[in-house]
C-alpha positions in Angstrom: 52.4 -66.2 26.8 49.5 -68.7 27.2 45.8 -67.6 27.5 42.8 -69.8 27.6 39.9 -68.5 25.5 36.6 -70.3 25.9 38.3 -73.4 27.2 40.8 -73.4 24.3 44.5 -72.7 25.1 46.2 -70.2 22.9 49.8 -68.9 22.7 50.7 -65.3 21.9 54.0 -63.6 21.3 52.8 -60.4 23.0 50.0 -59.6 25.5 46.7 -59.1 23.6 43.9 -56.8 24.9 40.4 -58.0 25.7 39.2 -56.0 22.6 41.6 -57.7 20.2 40.4 -61.1 21.4 36.7 -60.0 21.0 37.5 -58.8 17.5 39.3 -62.0 16.6 36.8 -64.4 18.1 33.5 -62.7 17.4 34.3 -59.9 14.9 32.1 -57.3 16.6 31.4 -56.1 20.2 27.6 -55.7 20.1 25.8 -58.2 22.4 29.2 -59.5 23.7 30.1 -60.1 27.4 33.6 -60.9 28.5 34.9 -62.4 31.8 38.6 -62.6 32.7 39.5 -65.1 35.4 35.8 -65.4 36.3 35.2 -61.6 36.6 33.1 -59.7 34.2 35.0 -56.9 32.4 32.9 -53.9 31.3 33.4 -52.9 27.7 34.9 -49.6 28.9 37.9 -51.7 30.2 38.4 -53.9 27.1 41.6 -52.0 26.3 43.4 -53.7 29.2 46.2 -56.1 28.5 45.9 -59.7 29.4 48.5 -61.6 31.5 50.1 -65.0 31.1 47.7 -67.8 32.2 44.6 -65.6 32.1 41.3 -67.4 31.4 38.9 -65.5 29.1 35.3 -66.3 28.4 33.7 -64.5 25.5 29.9 -64.9 25.4 27.5 -63.6 22.7 23.8 -62.9 23.0 21.7 -65.1 20.7 18.2 -64.4 19.5 15.8 -67.2 18.9 12.1 -67.8 18.4 
């Protein structure tokens, strides 16, 4: 199964969840937004399994001054 995460193709043996990708890529879920195939996924639905060829964008809020 191939999923593109932040423009980087990845291969998985089994379907990951949105939450497992957030944990792997960011390490926390505070200040994180996720879109799957261009549609924002609310944190309440991060348990959903991803499908082959999905495109996932994981964005984090950054503070600056």
